[in-house]
C-alpha positions in Angstrom: 79.8 135.9 228.4 82.4 133.4 227.0 85.4 132.7 229.2 88.3 130.2 229.0 88.2 127.6 231.8 91.9 127.3 232.3 92.1 123.9 230.8 90.7 122.9 227.4 87.2 124.4 227.4 85.5 127.7 227.0 82.4 128.2 229.1 79.5 130.5 228.3 78.1 132.1 231.5 74.8 133.7 232.3 75.8 137.2 233.1 72.9 137.6 235.6 73.8 134.6 237.9 77.2 133.2 236.7 75.8 129.8 235.8 77.4 127.9 233.0 74.9 127.6 230.1 77.2 126.1 227.5 80.7 124.5 227.1 82.9 124.4 224.0 85.6 121.8 224.1 88.8 123.1 222.4 91.2 120.1 222.9 93.9 122.7 223.6 94.5 125.5 226.0 93.0 128.8 224.9 95.4 131.6 223.9 93.1 134.6 223.8 89.6 135.8 224.7 86.8 134.2 222.7 84.9 136.5 220.3 81.3 136.3 219.1 80.9 137.5 215.5 78.0 136.8 213.1 76.5 134.0 215.2 79.7 132.1 215.8 82.1 131.9 218.7 85.7 132.1 217.6 88.4 130.6 219.8 92.2 130.9 219.2 94.0 127.9 220.8 97.5 127.8 222.1 98.5 125.2 219.5 97.8 127.7 216.7 94.3 126.8 215.6 91.3 129.1 215.1 88.1 127.2 215.8 84.5 128.4 215.5 81.4 127.0 217.0 77.6 127.4 216.8 76.5 129.0 220.1 73.0 127.5 219.8 74.1 123.8 219.8 77.8 124.1 220.8 79.0 122.2 217.7 82.3 122.8 216.1 81.7 124.4 212.7 85.2 124.8 211.4 88.9 125.0 212.2 91.9 126.6 210.5 95.6 126.0 211.4 97.0 129.5 211.7 100.6 128.3 211.2 100.0 126.8 207.8 96.5 128.1 206.8 95.2 124.5 206.3 92.2 122.8 207.8 92.6 121.2 211.2 92.7 117.4 211.6 
């Protein structure tokens, strides 16, 4: 289960014991619930970015600015 931490991270929790098994740093507060689609975790940040990560190694795979449609810095 992926849940925002309340700061600038999203944590993946083991649903059986609640232990954190992964963390995705977003560098901004999270606006909505993370979504897992086609082997990526998608995260919409409060500053208008859509970021996607590889769940297996927690690396950022891409980022799009939703306000202008361009790539994130």
